[in-house]
N, C-alpha and C positions, 0 to 999 in steps of 0.2 A: 503494498499501499503505498506506503511513506518511497520506497525507490519509485513510482510510479507519480508521486506528485513530486518529486527534486524534479525528473526528467522533463515538466514543466516548463522550467527556466535553463537545462542546459544550452539549449543553443543560441540563450539572449548573452548567457554568460561567455561562451565559448565566442560571442560574436560581438560582446561590447568590453570595450576597456574602461578600466575605472576612471570617474571624473568630478568634479565639484559640482558641475551642473545646475541650473537653473531653474528659473520658473517652477511648475506644482508637482510636488515629488508626489508617489506612490508608493504604495507599498510593495508592488513587484521591483521596484528603482533598488527600495530599499535594502531587500531581499538580495538583489541582484548583485546589490554592492556591499554584501554584509556589512551596510550602515547599522543594524540596529543591536540594541542593548538592551538590557535590562537594570534602572536604575530604582534604589530602593528606600521604600518611606519605614521611618519605625514604627511598631504597634505598642502603645503604652497602656500600662495596670495603672486607672487611673486613681486608684488609692494608695500606691506603695510609689508610683511614677518609676516603675520599672520598665527598662524595655523587653518587650515580652515576646515579641515577633515582627515580621518585616513584609510587609506586601511590593513584588516584583512590577514596577511601571515599564513601560516600552518607551523607549528615546530612541531615534537617529542621533546617528552622528555624522556630521558630515567632511571630508578631508580637512578643511577649512578647520577645523575643532568647532564650527556651530550647534549648536543642538535643536533639534528640532522634533517639539510635541507630536505624539499621536492623533490628534486631531486633524492634522495636517497634512495625515497622509492615508489615514484607515479608511476613510468615508467613501464608499464607493467599491472598496475591495472585494475582488471574486472569492468565495468559498474555497476553491481550492488553495487560493495563495494565503489564507486567515488561517487552513491546514497546516500551512506548511510551517509558518506563523505559532502557531500553537506548538509545535511538535519543538520548535528552538529553542521556544520560551522555557519548557518543563523540562529539556536537557538541560538547560542553559542554569535553571535555577539549583538542579541537581548538584551540578557544577558547585555553584555559588554556595551552598550549603558545604562541602566540603573544604571550602578556601575560610569560611567563618569557624569553622571544627577547631582550624590548625589555631586559630588564635583563643580558643578555651570557652567558645561560647555556640552550644549546639540549640541556634534559634530556630526557630518554625518559621519559614518562609510558606508564601501563599503568591500565585498567578491567578491571572483574569485566562478564562478560555470561554470560546463561544460552545454553549449548549451540543452543539454539530460535532465537536472533536470529541464527546464522551463516544459516541457512538460510533465515527468513522475513524478514530487512530487507535490502534493498539497500544494504550496510553497503561492498560497495566502490564501486558509486554515489556514497554518502555521501563518502567518504574523497577521490575524485577531483573531488568538490564542493565539499569545505570542506576538505582536506588544507590547512596554512600554505603561504603561496606564498614561504616562506623558501628559498633552495637546502639550507642543511645541516639540514632537518628530520631529526631521527633515528628517526623512525617511531613508530607505535605501539604497544603490545603491548595484546591483551584478552586477559584470562586466563580460560580454564574451567577446571571443577572434573573431578577425577579423575573420579568415579563418573558425569556426566552425559555424558563425551567417550563413553562405551562403549558409551552407549546408540545413538549417530550417530556412528560412528569412522566410516564407508565414508561416509556422504554427505556429513561436513562436510568430508573430505579436499579434493576438487574446490574449496570454496568457500574452505579455509584456504592452498587454493595459489593461488588467486587474488588474495586480502590480500598476502599475499607479494610478488607482484607491484607492488603498490602501496605496501610498503615498509608493514607493516602483519602482524606474525608474532602467534604463540600463545604462549602460557606457561599451563604443567599445574599450577594449584592445588591444596594440598594435598596433595601426590602421598603415596601412603603409604597414604592413609586407606581410599582402596578397593582396595588388595590385585591390585592389577591389574599386568600384564605390562609391562616400561617397552620392550619390543623389540616388543608391540603395538601400545602407544601411539608408537610410532617413525614407525608409519605418516603420521601429521599430523606438519608441519614446524614440531615447537615452535622457540622461539629459549631457552625459560629454565623451569626445574623448580622448583618450588619445595617446599620441605619441610613437613610438614606439623606445624605446632605441636606437638603431639603428642609428637610425635619429637623437637624440640627442646629441649624442656620438661627439664631438669636432665642434657642428654646428657653432661655433664661427668661426674658419679657416677653415671649410670647404664646399666651396662654393656649392655643391651639396646637402647635409646634412643641410646649412641653407635654401638656398633657397626651399626644400620639407616642412620644418618646417615653415617655411614662408607661404608656399601654403594650407599646412594645417591647420591652422591659419584661416588664409582667408576663406575656405570654412565653416569651422567650425563657424565662424561668422555669415555668412552669414544663415547657419540654427539654429542661436539662439542656438549654444552647448557649453557650458565651455572644456574650454581645459585643459588639463594636461600631464606636462613635463616628462615621466619616466626616470630614472636616470642619474639623474644630480648630475655632481661629482664634478663639480668646478664651481665658479664664473664667470668666462667668460662666459660658458656657458648658466647660470643662466641671467646675463643680455644681451645678445641676445635675449634670449627666452623671456625677457619681452621688451625688445624695439618692438619688434615684433608681442605683444599683446595675449602672451598665460596668459591666466588666473593662472595657478597651476604652481609650480612645486613638483617634489619626487625623492629623491635622498640620497645617502650619504652629499654629504656637506649639506644637515640641519639633516639628522636623520637617523639611521640607521632603522629598525626592531628594537622594542621592547616589551619584556612580558608585561602584562596589566598594571601589580603593576607599572613600570616604565614608561609608558605612561597615566596611570591617576597622577602619580605624577607630568608628565610636563603638564598636562592639569588646574592640581590648582595652579600654579603658571605664565600662559602662558595667551597671550591673544588668546580669539576664538572667530571666527566671520567670515562670508559670505564672499568671496569676492566682491568687490563691481563696480558690473557693472550691466546693466537690464540683467533680463535671466527669464527664464520660469520659475523654481521652484527658490525658496527663501529660506533661509533657517533658521531657529530660533535661536536666538545665546541668553544666558544669562551668566551672570555674567563674564566677563571679564578679563583676566587677562595681563601680559606683555609675550611678544614672543620675545628672540634675538636668532639669527641666531647661534654665538657663543657657546649658553649654550645648543644649540639641537645638536649642532657638537659635543659637547665632550661624548657623551650619546652610 
């Protein structure tokens, strides 16, 4: 399957020499030129302020060093291109974990994948063949959006169960954007529920957003899911989310997405550990160091 997907690009790879280029960038060009890379945004325990994980976020780096966000080249991408990208992202995250582990941090990484990849890519085989050899690997989280998973819920369930046996779980990204029932989505073995940033924004002052966040957290606790608030931008939002029991925060208040080398440097000097509450999935951690919000916010 993966060989077939790669063949889609081989003729152009052979015919076109890398160049900085100009104009509108496409995913096909990014893949052809190997400009894709993963940046990592820390995930922070809202109570202890410890770094407990990170989400891998796609960026493209041109030869001149300029960084291009995915919104500039993902729209309009074909499914075959997205599948090739997803393969690269998963394998990169598995390799990057080993680089983190060298620095004493067994941090759980997550990456975004399209729901179609769960059934069209041999992810289970990829995990068996490329999972880190270290015995304390905490696993990998695949983030899927609420709106996408609703279209393939039944089909994806079998795949999700197989992945869970390989220490790979699903996170429901942007929860609330699709207005679906959490009870229905409970059919899949999610480990995390990520609250959409539109609800997190101004949740300390906005009674509607604050109430929705509170309701989502309570529902997640009932199903023993970790909750992750996306897009936290100020201390007031963080304090509100902590007060209602949200487990993990992610956003510019703590850190912007950063290249792997910067993320590893942060790991080497800060505390890394799991959120301290009972969950179905426990994360193994070694060699902790100290984390401060101020240092992360400066990145």
